C-alpha positions as CSV (number, residue, x, y, z in Angstrom):
1,X,-0.2,-0.1,-0.2
2,X,1.1,3.1,-0.4
3,X,-1.5,6.3,1.2
4,X,-0.7,9.7,0.6
5,X,-1.0,11.8,4.4
6,X,-4.2,11.3,6.1
7,X,-6.5,14.1,6.9
8,X,-4.6,14.4,10.4
9,X,-1.5,14.9,9.3
10,X,-2.1,18.8,8.2
11,X,-4.4,19.6,11.3
12,X,-1.6,18.1,13.5
13,X,0.8,21.1,12.3
14,X,-2.3,23.7,12.1
15,X,-3.2,23.0,15.7
16,X,0.6,22.9,16.4
17,X,0.8,26.5,14.9
18,X,-2.2,27.5,16.1
19,X,-1.2,27.1,19.5
20,X,1.6,29.6,19.0
21,X,-0.7,31.8,16.7
22,X,1.2,31.0,13.8
23,X,-0.3,28.5,11.4
24,X,2.6,26.5,9.1
25,X,1.7,25.5,5.4
26,X,4.3,24.3,2.8
27,X,4.3,27.1,0.1
28,X,3.5,25.3,-3.0
29,X,3.1,22.3,-1.3
30,X,0.3,19.9,-3.0
31,X,-1.7,17.5,-0.9
32,X,-4.0,15.1,-1.5
33,X,-5.2,13.8,2.0
34,X,-6.9,11.0,2.7
35,X,-9.8,9.5,5.0
36,X,-7.6,6.7,6.9
37,X,-10.7,4.9,7.1
38,X,-10.7,4.1,3.6
39,X,-6.9,3.4,3.7
40,X,-7.8,0.8,6.1
41,X,-10.9,-0.7,4.1
42,X,-8.4,-1.1,1.3
43,X,-6.1,-2.6,2.9
44,X,-8.4,-4.9,4.4
45,X,-9.5,-5.6,0.8
46,X,-6.0,-6.4,-0.7
47,X,-5.5,-8.8,2.7
48,X,-8.6,-10.7,1.4
49,X,-8.5,-10.4,-2.2
50,X,-4.9,-9.5,-3.6
51,X,-5.1,-6.9,-6.7
52,X,-2.0,-8.7,-7.8
53,X,0.1,-5.3,-8.3
54,X,3.3,-4.4,-6.5
55,X,2.4,-1.2,-5.3
56,X,-1.1,-0.3,-4.7
57,X,-1.8,3.6,-4.3
58,X,-4.6,5.4,-2.5
59,X,-5.4,9.4,-2.1
60,X,-7.9,11.8,-1.4
61,X,-10.8,12.8,-3.5
62,X,-8.8,16.5,-3.9
63,X,-5.2,17.8,-4.4
64,X,-5.1,20.8,-2.2
65,X,-2.7,23.7,-1.6
66,X,-1.5,23.2,2.3
67,X,-2.7,27.1,2.2
68,X,-6.1,26.2,1.7
69,X,-6.2,23.1,4.0
70,X,-5.2,25.6,6.7
71,X,-8.2,27.7,5.6
72,X,-10.7,25.2,5.9
73,X,-9.2,24.2,8.8
74,X,-9.7,27.6,10.5
75,X,-13.5,27.8,8.6
76,X,-14.5,24.6,10.9
77,X,-12.8,25.2,13.8
78,X,-12.7,28.8,14.7
79,X,-9.4,28.4,15.1
80,X,-7.1,31.5,15.0
81,X,-3.5,32.3,14.2
82,X,-1.7,33.6,11.1
83,X,-1.0,31.5,8.0
84,X,2.7,31.8,7.4
85,X,5.4,29.9,5.2
86,X,6.2,27.0,7.4
87,X,10.3,26.3,8.1
88,X,10.0,22.9,6.6
89,X,12.9,21.0,5.7
90,X,14.0,21.5,2.3
91,X,13.5,17.6,1.3
92,X,9.9,17.7,2.5
93,X,9.3,20.7,0.6
94,X,10.4,19.1,-2.4
95,X,8.7,16.1,-1.9
96,X,5.2,17.8,-1.8
97,X,6.1,20.1,-4.5
98,X,7.3,17.5,-6.8
99,X,3.7,15.3,-6.5
100,X,5.0,12.0,-5.9
101,X,2.9,11.8,-2.9
102,X,0.2,12.3,-5.5
103,X,-2.2,10.0,-7.3
104,X,-4.8,9.6,-10.2
105,X,-5.2,5.8,-9.7
106,X,-7.6,5.3,-6.9
107,X,-8.9,8.0,-4.9
108,X,-11.0,8.2,-1.8
109,X,-14.5,10.0,-1.4
110,X,-14.0,11.8,1.9
111,X,-12.9,15.3,1.4
112,X,-11.1,17.2,3.9
113,X,-14.4,19.4,4.6
114,X,-16.1,16.2,5.1
115,X,-13.6,14.8,7.5
116,X,-13.6,18.2,9.4
117,X,-17.3,18.0,9.9
118,X,-17.3,14.4,11.3
119,X,-14.4,15.1,13.8
120,X,-16.6,18.0,15.3
């Protein structure tokens, strides 16, 4: 299995930054966050009825820049803080800018906003 980042991943960064008043985003970083439950279902399917593929990818239904995810998170939670370009390692920034974490092959259905609404 090769899953893109779970919806929880950017939220962890946003929450940590918001505690300090600055919500970090990855300038130009594109994410296709996915619901962990959808990944778990695919893992179970592959375990019981293997597709035979060497790598089975899954990602969320939408490709978004991290700034848009931060704005959606703020709107859903009422969190305050200035959205800023965060201090991320160059290798991480290069990875999320390159698109290597994205896929068109298999997409989940749960959007980031739907996941946020369920989380509340």
